[in-house]
C-alpha positions as CSV (number, residue, x, y, z in Angstrom):
1,M,7.4,273.0,368.0
2,I,10.4,274.4,366.3
3,T,13.1,275.5,368.6
4,A,16.0,277.9,368.1
5,R,18.4,275.0,368.3
6,M,16.6,273.1,365.5
7,T,16.6,276.2,363.3
8,A,20.3,276.7,363.8
9,G,21.0,273.1,363.0
10,R,19.0,273.3,359.8
11,R,20.9,276.5,358.8
12,I,24.2,274.8,359.4
13,A,23.2,271.7,357.5
14,T,21.9,273.8,354.6
15,S,25.1,275.9,354.6
16,L,27.3,272.8,354.5
17,A,25.2,271.3,351.7
18,V,25.5,274.5,349.6
19,A,29.3,274.6,350.3
20,A,29.7,271.0,349.2
21,L,27.7,271.6,346.1
22,A,29.7,274.7,345.2
23,F,32.9,272.9,345.8
24,G,31.8,270.0,343.7
25,V,30.8,272.2,340.8
26,T,33.8,274.5,340.8
27,S,36.6,272.2,342.0
28,C,37.5,270.7,338.7
29,G,40.0,273.4,338.2
30,A,41.7,272.3,341.4
31,I,42.7,268.9,340.0
32,N,42.7,269.6,336.2
33,Q,45.1,271.9,334.5
34,Q,43.4,275.0,332.9
35,S,44.0,275.0,329.2
36,T,44.0,278.8,329.1
37,T,47.2,278.8,331.1
38,D,49.1,276.7,328.5
39,Q,51.5,278.7,326.4
40,Y,51.9,277.4,322.9
41,N,52.9,278.6,319.5
42,A,49.8,279.6,317.6
43,S,51.3,279.1,314.2
44,D,52.2,276.3,311.7
45,G,55.9,276.7,312.3
46,I,58.2,276.1,315.2
47,H,59.8,278.4,317.7
48,V,63.4,277.6,318.9
49,D,66.1,279.7,320.6
50,V,69.7,279.1,319.8
51,A,72.4,281.4,321.4
52,N,71.2,285.0,320.9
53,A,68.9,284.1,318.0
54,E,65.2,283.5,318.3
55,V,63.8,281.5,315.4
56,R,60.1,282.1,315.0
57,N,57.4,280.3,313.0
58,L,60.0,278.5,310.9
59,M,58.9,275.8,308.4
60,F,59.9,274.3,305.1
61,V,57.8,274.7,302.0
62,A,58.2,272.1,299.2
63,N,56.3,270.3,296.4
64,T,57.6,266.8,297.1
65,D,60.2,265.0,299.2
66,D,62.9,265.2,296.6
67,S,62.4,268.8,295.6
68,K,64.0,272.0,297.0
69,A,62.5,273.4,300.1
70,R,62.3,277.1,301.1
71,L,62.5,278.2,304.7
72,I,59.9,280.7,305.8
73,G,59.6,282.3,309.2
74,S,61.7,284.9,311.1
75,V,65.0,285.1,312.9
76,V,65.2,287.7,315.7
77,N,68.4,289.0,317.2
78,D,67.8,291.2,320.4
79,S,71.4,291.4,321.2
80,D,73.9,294.2,320.6
81,S,76.1,292.1,318.2
82,A,75.4,290.4,314.9
83,V,74.6,286.7,315.0
84,S,74.8,284.0,312.3
85,V,72.5,281.0,312.4
86,Q,73.2,277.9,310.4
87,I,70.2,275.6,309.6
88,K,70.9,272.1,308.4
89,A,68.2,269.5,307.6
90,G,68.8,266.0,306.2
91,S,71.8,265.5,303.9
92,A,71.5,268.9,302.3
93,A,74.1,271.6,302.9
94,A,73.4,274.0,305.7
95,V,72.1,277.5,305.0
96,S,73.3,280.5,306.9
97,I,71.2,283.4,308.1
98,D,73.0,286.5,309.2
99,V,71.1,288.8,311.5
100,P,72.4,292.2,312.4
101,A,72.3,293.4,316.0
102,N,68.7,294.3,317.2
103,Q,67.2,293.3,313.9
104,V,64.7,290.7,312.5
105,V,65.3,288.8,309.2
106,K,62.0,287.8,307.6
107,L,62.6,284.8,305.4
108,E,59.4,285.4,303.4
109,D,61.1,288.6,301.9
110,D,62.6,287.8,298.5
111,K,65.9,289.4,299.6
112,N,66.2,286.9,302.4
113,E,65.1,283.8,300.5
114,K,66.9,280.6,301.8
115,V,66.4,277.3,299.9
116,I,67.6,273.8,300.9
117,S,68.3,271.5,298.0
118,S,66.6,268.1,298.1
119,L,65.2,268.1,301.7
120,G,64.3,264.4,301.5
121,V,61.1,264.9,303.6
122,K,57.5,264.8,302.3
123,P,55.1,267.7,302.9
124,G,53.0,266.8,305.9
125,E,56.0,265.3,307.8
126,H,58.7,266.9,309.9
127,A,62.4,267.3,309.1
128,E,64.9,266.7,311.8
129,T,66.9,270.0,311.8
130,T,70.0,271.3,313.5
131,F,70.3,275.0,314.4
132,T,73.8,276.3,315.1
133,A,74.8,279.8,316.4
134,A,77.8,281.0,318.5
135,G,78.9,277.4,319.0
136,E,75.6,276.2,320.3
137,N,73.6,273.5,318.6
138,V,69.9,272.8,319.0
139,N,68.0,270.0,317.3
140,F,64.4,270.4,316.5
141,S,61.7,268.8,314.3
142,V,60.5,271.3,311.7
143,P,57.2,270.9,309.7
144,V,57.2,270.6,306.0
145,V,54.2,272.0,304.1
146,D,53.3,272.3,300.4
147,G,51.0,274.6,298.4
148,T,47.8,272.9,299.7
149,L,47.1,276.1,301.7
150,A,47.0,279.1,299.4
151,E,49.1,281.2,301.8
152,Y,52.2,279.0,301.1
153,R,51.9,278.7,297.3
154,D,54.1,281.7,296.6
155,F,56.9,280.2,298.6
156,V,57.1,276.8,296.9
157,P,60.6,276.7,295.1
158,G,60.1,276.4,291.3
159,G,56.4,277.3,291.7
160,Y,53.3,275.6,293.1
161,D,52.3,272.4,291.2
162,S,48.5,272.0,291.4
163,T,48.7,268.3,290.5
164,T,50.1,267.7,294.0
165,T,46.7,268.7,295.5
166,E,44.3,267.8,292.7
167,H,43.0,264.8,294.6
168,L,41.9,267.1,297.4
169,K,39.1,268.8,295.3
170,P,35.6,267.7,296.1
171,V,34.0,265.4,293.5
172,E,30.2,265.2,293.2
173,H,28.8,261.6,293.3
174,E,25.4,260.6,292.2
175,S,23.3,259.7,295.2
176,T,21.9,256.2,295.4
177,S,19.9,256.8,298.6
178,G,17.1,258.7,296.9
179,H,17.5,261.8,299.1
């Protein structure tokens, strides 16, 4: 004979089991960080702020470690006065980027081209770089790329040298497996 007390007990036990199952299935977010909440720079270059300047998606483009390297990216100035940013990497002389008040300087534009002589860092590595503006210094590691990716080929100082990436082309080999 099933009594009301037994039915209530079963309902409570069933409810607790369902709650435990739901907690077990959904609680991973309680102890693990959600990757969708991570903010990151979805680009190849770096983002760094120095004084009133916001340097965005900055990287060096070069053929080899002993060649010239061009800076690409943007420098944003949201302030009401002009700012000058000096960028120095390795033993090469610093380059200066002057940004008028409330303006953006895009380094990909030919009129804003900035080149560092003999960067001394191979493509695929990072160049330790110092950013200076308004007496403030920030050190940051900046990626160095070459013309492997077509979107950077136009920015390689002196032109893209296809021999630097020849080895990356697929080569057909005769199959010995019989398939």
